[in-house]
C-alpha positions as CSV (number, residue, x, y, z in Angstrom):
1,M,-0.4,160.6,10.7
2,A,-3.8,159.6,9.5
3,T,-3.4,155.9,8.8
4,F,-0.5,154.4,10.7
5,V,-0.3,152.9,14.1
6,E,1.8,154.1,17.1
7,G,5.4,153.4,16.7
8,A,5.3,152.9,12.9
9,A,8.3,154.3,11.0
10,G,7.9,156.3,7.8
11,H,8.0,159.7,6.1
12,L,5.4,162.5,5.9
13,F,5.4,164.9,3.0
14,S,3.2,168.0,3.0
15,L,2.3,169.5,-0.3
16,T,1.6,173.2,0.1
17,H,0.3,176.1,-2.0
18,Q,0.9,179.6,-0.8
19,G,1.7,178.3,2.7
20,E,-1.4,176.2,3.1
21,C,-1.3,172.4,3.2
22,V,-3.2,171.0,0.2
23,C,-2.3,167.4,0.6
24,R,-0.2,165.1,2.8
25,I,1.6,162.0,1.5
26,E,2.3,159.5,4.3
27,V,4.8,156.7,3.5
28,E,5.3,153.7,5.8
29,A,8.7,152.2,5.8
30,V,9.1,148.5,6.4
31,V,12.1,146.2,6.9
32,G,15.0,147.2,4.7
33,D,13.6,150.7,4.4
34,S,11.3,149.7,1.5
35,V,7.9,151.2,1.0
36,G,5.2,149.4,2.9
37,K,2.1,151.6,2.4
38,I,1.3,155.0,1.0
39,A,-1.5,157.2,2.0
40,V,-2.6,160.4,0.3
41,V,-4.6,162.5,2.7
42,Q,-6.6,165.6,1.8
43,P,-7.0,168.4,4.4
44,S,-10.8,167.6,4.6
45,Y,-10.2,164.1,5.8
46,L,-11.5,163.1,9.2
47,A,-12.9,159.6,9.6
48,L,-16.0,161.1,11.2
49,S,-16.5,163.5,8.3
50,V,-16.3,160.6,5.8
51,A,-18.7,158.5,7.8
52,A,-21.1,161.5,7.9
53,N,-20.7,162.1,4.1
54,V,-19.3,165.6,4.8
55,A,-16.0,164.6,3.2
56,P,-15.6,162.3,0.2
57,P,-14.1,158.8,0.8
58,S,-11.4,159.9,-1.7
59,S,-10.1,162.4,0.8
60,L,-8.0,159.4,2.1
61,L,-6.5,157.1,-0.5
62,V,-4.5,154.2,0.9
63,F,-2.3,152.0,-1.2
64,D,-1.4,149.0,0.9
65,D,0.7,147.2,-1.7
66,L,1.9,149.9,-4.1
67,R,3.9,147.5,-6.4
68,A,0.9,145.2,-6.9
69,H,-1.4,148.2,-7.6
70,I,0.9,149.6,-10.3
71,D,1.3,146.1,-11.8
72,S,-2.5,145.7,-12.0
73,L,-2.8,149.1,-13.8
74,K,-0.1,148.0,-16.2
75,R,-2.0,144.8,-16.9
76,L,-5.2,146.8,-17.4
77,R,-3.7,149.2,-20.0
78,P,-3.4,146.7,-23.0
79,A,-7.0,145.5,-22.3
80,L,-8.3,149.0,-22.5
81,E,-6.3,149.9,-25.6
82,A,-7.5,146.8,-27.4
83,S,-11.1,147.0,-26.3
84,D,-14.1,148.3,-28.1
85,V,-15.9,151.6,-27.3
86,D,-18.0,150.0,-24.6
87,T,-15.0,149.4,-22.2
88,G,-13.6,152.2,-20.0
89,Y,-11.9,152.8,-16.7
90,V,-13.0,155.4,-14.2
91,P,-10.2,156.2,-11.6
92,T,-12.4,156.6,-8.5
93,S,-9.6,155.6,-6.1
94,E,-6.5,156.9,-7.8
95,L,-4.1,159.7,-7.5
96,V,-3.7,161.4,-10.9
97,C,-0.8,163.9,-11.3
98,T,1.3,165.5,-14.0
99,G,5.0,165.7,-14.6
100,A,4.9,168.8,-12.3
101,L,5.1,166.3,-9.4
102,D,8.6,165.4,-10.5
103,A,9.6,169.1,-10.2
104,L,8.5,169.4,-6.5
105,V,11.2,170.3,-4.0
106,L,11.1,167.9,-1.1
107,S,12.2,169.4,2.2
108,T,12.5,167.7,5.6
109,E,10.7,169.2,8.6
110,H,11.8,167.5,11.8
111,N,8.8,167.9,14.0
112,S,7.8,165.1,16.4
113,D,4.3,166.5,16.6
114,R,3.5,165.4,13.1
């Protein structure tokens, strides 16, 4: 996994299109089996590639505290809705998806190499 240390427990979901991996979602589980951290990893991600500006930094999105991140976005929404034309929000480090994500079939691949 791209972001987690040896011995960490979690789940790895590969999103594929026509048999090719288009994205991996890595979920770190913490005590009580709750979510600790989520990483969204694009196939182009390699730390060296990002450092060399070959792959964009957004090829790896890490959400260390998912609940706090969602809460901050919820607090931001009323401010954006009430603001004048000069205020905006550009999601440079976000994952934007549609309702089609809810329709995905999640399957488990038990492979110790991943």
